[in-house]
C-alpha positions as CSV (number, residue, x, y, z in Angstrom):
1,M,0.1,-0.2,0.0
2,P,1.7,3.4,-1.3
3,Y,1.7,6.1,1.9
4,A,3.4,9.2,2.8
5,M,4.5,10.5,5.8
6,Y,2.9,14.2,6.3
7,P,3.8,16.7,9.0
8,M,1.6,15.7,12.5
9,P,-1.3,15.8,13.3
10,A,-2.2,13.6,10.4
11,Y,-5.4,11.1,9.7
12,A,-5.2,8.3,7.2
13,V,-8.3,8.1,5.0
14,V,-9.3,4.4,3.7
15,C,-11.7,3.8,1.4
16,D,-12.3,0.5,-0.4
17,D,-14.6,1.6,-3.3
18,V,-12.3,3.4,-5.5
19,K,-14.8,5.0,-8.1
20,G,-16.2,6.8,-5.0
21,F,-13.3,7.7,-3.3
22,S,-13.0,11.1,-5.2
23,G,-16.2,11.9,-3.9
24,H,-15.8,11.0,-0.5
25,I,-12.5,13.0,-0.1
26,Q,-14.4,16.0,-1.7
27,R,-17.3,15.7,1.2
28,L,-14.5,15.5,3.5
29,G,-12.3,18.1,2.2
30,Y,-14.8,20.5,2.5
31,A,-15.8,19.3,6.2
32,I,-11.9,20.0,7.2
33,Q,-11.7,23.5,5.0
34,N,-14.6,24.9,7.4
35,M,-12.8,23.3,10.8
36,G,-9.3,25.8,9.3
37,G,-7.2,22.6,8.2
38,Y,-6.9,21.4,4.6
39,L,-6.9,18.0,2.6
40,R,-4.3,16.6,0.5
41,C,-4.3,13.5,-1.4
42,P,-1.6,13.0,-3.3
43,F,-2.5,9.2,-5.0
44,P,-4.5,7.9,-7.7
45,G,-7.5,5.6,-7.1
46,V,-5.8,2.0,-7.6
47,P,-7.7,-0.6,-9.6
48,G,-9.4,-3.9,-8.1
49,R,-9.8,-4.4,-4.3
50,E,-6.6,-2.8,-3.5
51,R,-7.1,0.7,-0.9
52,S,-6.4,3.8,-1.8
53,Q,-5.0,5.9,0.9
54,G,-4.3,10.1,1.2
55,A,-3.4,12.0,4.3
56,L,-5.7,14.3,6.0
57,H,-4.2,16.7,7.8
58,H,-4.2,20.3,9.9
59,S,-2.1,23.3,8.9
60,L,-1.3,26.3,10.6
61,A,-1.9,28.1,7.1
62,V,-4.7,29.8,5.8
63,P,-6.8,26.7,4.4
64,V,-6.0,25.2,0.9
65,P,-8.6,24.1,-1.0
66,L,-9.5,20.3,-1.7
67,T,-6.7,18.9,-4.5
68,A,-8.3,16.1,-6.3
69,P,-6.1,13.0,-6.4
70,Q,-3.1,13.2,-8.1
71,P,-0.5,11.2,-9.2
72,L,3.1,11.7,-6.6
73,R,4.8,14.4,-7.9
74,M,8.6,15.4,-7.1
75,M,8.7,14.7,-3.4
76,R,11.5,16.5,-1.2
77,T,12.3,14.6,1.9
78,M,13.1,16.3,5.2
79,S,14.2,14.6,8.4
80,S,12.5,14.9,11.8
81,P,14.1,14.2,15.0
82,S,10.6,14.9,16.9
83,V,9.0,11.5,14.8
84,G,12.2,10.0,13.9
85,H,11.4,9.4,10.3
86,S,11.7,11.4,7.1
87,L,9.0,13.4,6.2
88,A,8.3,13.8,2.5
89,Q,7.2,17.6,1.4
90,P,5.7,18.3,-2.4
91,V,8.3,20.6,-4.1
92,A,6.2,23.5,-5.0
93,R,7.2,25.2,-8.7
94,I,7.6,28.8,-8.6
95,L,6.5,30.7,-11.5
96,A,6.6,34.5,-12.5
97,F,4.5,36.2,-15.1
98,F,7.1,38.5,-15.9
99,N,7.6,41.6,-18.5
100,Q,8.7,44.9,-17.7
101,K,5.9,46.6,-20.3
102,G,2.5,46.9,-18.8
103,G,-0.6,46.2,-20.9
104,T,0.5,42.3,-21.8
105,A,-1.5,40.8,-19.7
106,K,0.4,39.5,-16.7
107,T,-2.0,39.7,-14.1
108,T,-5.0,37.8,-16.2
109,S,-2.5,35.5,-17.2
110,T,-1.6,34.9,-13.6
111,L,-4.9,34.5,-12.1
112,N,-6.4,32.1,-15.2
113,V,-3.4,30.1,-15.6
114,G,-3.4,29.6,-11.8
115,A,-7.4,28.6,-11.8
116,A,-6.4,26.5,-14.9
117,L,-4.1,24.5,-12.9
118,A,-6.5,24.3,-9.8
119,E,-8.8,23.0,-12.3
120,R,-6.4,19.8,-12.9
121,G,-6.2,19.2,-9.2
122,R,-3.2,21.1,-8.3
123,S,-3.2,23.3,-5.3
124,V,-2.3,26.5,-6.4
125,L,-0.7,30.1,-4.5
126,V,-1.2,33.2,-6.5
127,V,1.4,36.0,-5.1
128,D,0.2,39.8,-6.0
129,L,3.8,41.9,-6.4
130,D,2.3,45.1,-8.1
131,P,1.5,47.8,-6.0
132,Q,-1.7,48.5,-7.9
133,A,-3.3,45.4,-6.7
134,S,-5.0,44.9,-9.8
135,L,-4.7,40.5,-8.7
136,T,-6.1,41.4,-5.8
137,M,-8.9,43.1,-6.7
138,A,-9.8,40.9,-9.4
139,L,-10.5,37.7,-7.0
140,G,-12.6,40.2,-5.1
141,V,-10.6,41.3,-2.0
142,N,-10.7,44.2,-0.5
143,V,-7.7,46.1,-0.5
144,A,-8.6,48.3,2.2
145,A,-9.2,45.8,4.7
146,V,-6.4,43.0,4.1
147,Q,-4.7,42.3,7.3
148,G,-1.2,41.5,5.6
149,S,-0.1,41.7,2.4
150,T,2.9,41.4,0.2
151,Y,4.2,44.5,1.7
152,D,4.7,42.6,4.9
153,L,6.2,39.7,3.1
154,L,8.7,41.8,1.9
155,T,9.8,43.7,5.0
156,D,8.7,42.1,8.0
157,E,10.8,38.9,8.8
158,D,8.1,37.7,11.7
159,R,5.3,37.4,8.9
160,P,5.1,34.2,7.9
161,L,3.8,33.3,4.6
162,A,1.0,31.7,5.9
163,D,-0.2,34.3,7.5
164,L,-0.9,36.4,5.1
165,T,-2.8,33.9,2.8
166,V,-6.4,34.5,2.2
167,P,-8.8,32.2,0.1
168,T,-10.5,33.2,-2.9
169,P,-13.3,32.4,-4.8
170,V,-11.5,30.2,-7.0
171,F,-11.9,26.4,-5.8
172,G,-8.0,25.5,-5.2
173,L,-6.5,28.8,-5.4
174,S,-5.3,30.8,-2.3
175,L,-3.9,34.5,-2.4
176,V,-1.2,36.4,-0.5
177,P,-2.7,40.4,-1.7
178,S,-0.9,43.1,-2.7
179,H,-1.8,46.7,-0.9
180,P,-0.4,50.4,-2.4
181,D,1.8,50.3,0.6
182,L,4.0,48.0,-1.3
183,A,5.1,50.7,-3.8
184,V,7.3,52.6,-0.4
185,A,9.1,48.6,-0.3
186,E,11.8,49.5,-2.5
187,L,12.7,52.1,-0.1
188,E,12.8,50.2,3.1
189,L,14.9,47.1,1.1
190,I,17.8,49.4,0.4
191,N,18.7,48.8,3.7
192,M,18.4,45.2,4.4
193,L,21.0,42.6,4.0
194,E,20.4,40.7,0.8
195,R,17.6,42.9,-0.6
196,E,17.2,41.1,-3.8
197,R,16.5,37.7,-1.9
198,Q,13.7,38.7,1.0
199,L,10.8,37.2,-1.3
200,A,13.3,34.2,-1.9
201,H,13.7,33.4,1.9
202,K,10.4,33.7,2.6
203,L,9.3,31.1,-0.4
204,S,12.3,28.8,0.7
205,G,11.7,25.6,2.1
206,A,8.6,23.0,2.0
207,L,5.4,24.7,0.6
208,P,1.7,23.2,0.9
209,Y,1.3,23.9,-2.7
210,D,1.8,22.5,-5.8
211,Y,2.0,26.1,-8.0
212,V,3.4,29.3,-6.5
213,L,2.6,32.3,-9.2
214,L,4.1,35.2,-8.9
215,D,2.3,38.4,-10.5
216,S,5.2,41.3,-11.2
217,P,4.6,45.1,-11.6
218,P,5.6,46.4,-14.8
219,S,9.1,47.6,-14.3
220,L,12.4,46.8,-13.8
221,N,13.3,48.1,-10.2
222,I,14.3,46.2,-6.7
223,L,10.7,44.9,-6.3
224,S,11.2,42.9,-10.1
225,I,14.2,41.6,-8.9
226,N,13.1,40.0,-5.9
227,I,10.6,38.2,-8.1
228,L,13.4,37.1,-10.6
229,V,15.8,35.8,-7.8
230,A,12.8,33.8,-6.1
231,A,11.1,32.3,-9.3
232,R,12.4,29.1,-10.7
233,E,10.8,29.2,-14.1
234,L,10.0,32.2,-16.4
235,V,6.8,33.2,-18.6
236,I,6.9,36.2,-20.5
237,P,3.5,37.4,-21.3
238,I,3.6,39.6,-24.8
239,E,1.1,41.2,-27.1
240,P,2.3,40.5,-30.6
241,H,2.8,44.2,-31.5
242,P,6.0,46.1,-32.2
243,L,6.4,47.7,-29.3
244,A,6.1,44.8,-27.4
245,L,9.2,43.2,-29.0
246,L,11.1,46.7,-28.5
247,V,11.7,45.9,-25.0
248,L,12.9,42.5,-25.1
249,P,16.6,43.0,-25.1
250,R,16.3,44.8,-22.4
251,L,14.5,42.4,-20.5
252,F,16.9,39.8,-21.4
253,D,20.0,41.7,-20.8
254,T,18.2,42.0,-17.0
255,L,17.5,38.0,-17.0
256,R,21.1,37.4,-17.7
257,K,22.4,40.0,-14.9
258,V,19.8,38.2,-12.6
259,R,21.4,34.4,-13.3
260,R,24.0,35.4,-11.2
261,L,22.1,35.7,-8.5
262,N,19.6,32.7,-9.3
263,Q,21.5,30.2,-11.7
264,D,18.0,28.0,-11.5
265,L,16.0,30.2,-13.7
266,Q,14.7,29.0,-16.6
267,V,12.3,30.5,-19.3
268,M,9.7,28.5,-19.9
269,G,8.2,30.5,-23.4
270,F,6.5,33.6,-24.4
271,L,2.8,33.6,-23.7
272,P,1.1,35.3,-26.6
273,T,-1.8,37.5,-25.6
274,K,-4.8,39.5,-27.1
275,V,-3.9,37.8,-30.2
276,Q,-5.9,38.8,-33.3
277,R,-5.4,35.8,-35.6
278,Q,-7.1,36.9,-38.5
279,A,-4.4,40.0,-38.4
280,R,-1.5,39.9,-40.8
281,L,0.5,42.2,-38.2
282,T,-0.2,39.5,-35.2
283,Q,1.2,36.4,-37.2
284,D,4.6,38.8,-38.6
285,M,4.9,39.4,-34.9
286,L,5.1,36.0,-34.0
287,A,7.0,34.8,-36.7
288,T,9.2,37.6,-35.5
289,L,9.2,36.2,-31.8
290,E,10.6,32.6,-33.3
291,Q,13.2,34.3,-35.5
292,R,14.8,36.3,-32.8
293,Y,14.2,34.2,-30.0
294,P,14.5,30.0,-31.1
295,A,15.4,29.0,-27.5
296,C,12.1,30.4,-26.0
297,P,9.0,28.3,-27.3
298,L,5.7,29.9,-27.9
299,L,3.0,29.0,-25.4
300,P,-0.3,28.6,-26.5
301,A,-1.8,31.7,-27.8
302,V,-4.7,33.6,-25.8
303,P,-7.1,35.2,-28.0
304,W,-8.4,38.8,-27.5
305,S,-11.7,38.8,-26.2
306,V,-14.3,41.2,-24.3
307,K,-14.9,38.1,-21.9
308,G,-11.6,38.7,-19.8
309,A,-12.7,42.0,-19.1
310,E,-16.3,40.8,-18.2
311,A,-14.7,38.0,-15.8
312,V,-13.0,40.8,-14.1
313,V,-15.9,42.7,-13.4
314,E,-17.7,39.4,-11.5
315,R,-14.3,39.2,-9.8
316,N,-13.5,35.8,-11.2
317,S,-11.2,33.4,-13.5
318,I,-12.6,33.3,-16.9
319,L,-12.6,29.6,-16.8
320,H,-15.4,29.8,-14.0
321,Y,-17.3,33.2,-15.9
322,S,-17.4,31.8,-19.2
323,S,-16.1,27.7,-19.2
324,R,-16.6,27.2,-22.6
325,S,-15.3,30.6,-24.6
326,P,-12.0,30.2,-26.1
327,V,-10.0,32.3,-23.8
328,A,-10.8,30.0,-21.3
329,A,-9.8,27.4,-23.6
330,A,-6.5,28.6,-24.3
331,Y,-6.2,29.0,-20.7
332,R,-6.4,25.3,-20.3
333,E,-4.2,24.9,-22.9
334,V,-1.3,27.1,-21.5
335,A,-1.9,25.1,-18.0
336,A,-1.1,22.0,-19.7
337,A,1.7,23.0,-21.4
338,L,3.5,24.2,-18.5
339,E,2.9,21.1,-17.0
340,Q,4.5,18.8,-19.7
341,Q,7.2,21.3,-19.6
342,E,8.2,20.2,-15.9
343,S,11.6,19.8,-15.1
344,V,13.2,18.1,-11.9
345,P,16.1,20.7,-10.6
């Protein structure tokens, strides 16, 4: 019988009815979430009479919604002297949606890729690192009422990540909200030791998520450097427009310099957004991208649609607002492509 050891207290959930296992776990997940805990089920149903076992446990973190049974992914072993055996922890993939140019749909992509990954059964944390707090507002969080934000994450060493995480309307998706105070964080970071690594320190170690997605501001500053140092993977949202291509040399020059601090940073590809396939200019710009940056693949293109803006008004993802729309389908393809590109460090 497969099993995994998780931090205590933990409860084993055993079910002989494999076909009904997912339903049983879902009902238990809602109950545990209401109690302030979260559910983790890393094993799929096993055919025949074999039992499927997940791990159900409480956490000091803000509740993380249920993730559906999934194959066991990358695991990091940690020793626990108090228990006397090793504890297996999932390794979170930390992806940044980054482009110093504004208007490239970084926030929209962070939200909808996160929702698509959650729909695939992954537990996802999105971190709003833009002082405009667009991602926070898009998820229906009242910026004026937040008790902690990414400002605290970067400037307060005593505030853990779990203390700053809030739930969202998207099942399986949690958020570290932003606040306009984040705009002055750069001034405070100047005098800090290892100021470029403040975010990386907070995201180091075992995290109770499969993915951590970082939404970045449209700028290149110390906050941006923190994002690039903390991320292991980078997605570059880009509108197929001549001005968008003009700023790319500066972006890649920055990435070359940042790799002195973060040698593990990988560019997963360009994410074309606001694409109008019938336009000749769009096709020319995408072809130019492939010619100039052959080592940087093109992820599935996201078409332009007013549905995306309507979803923001409804404070939800496009996958939930208009599940069958071409935009929702595109973001599902992007999520699937990123999962296929998963690399083991």
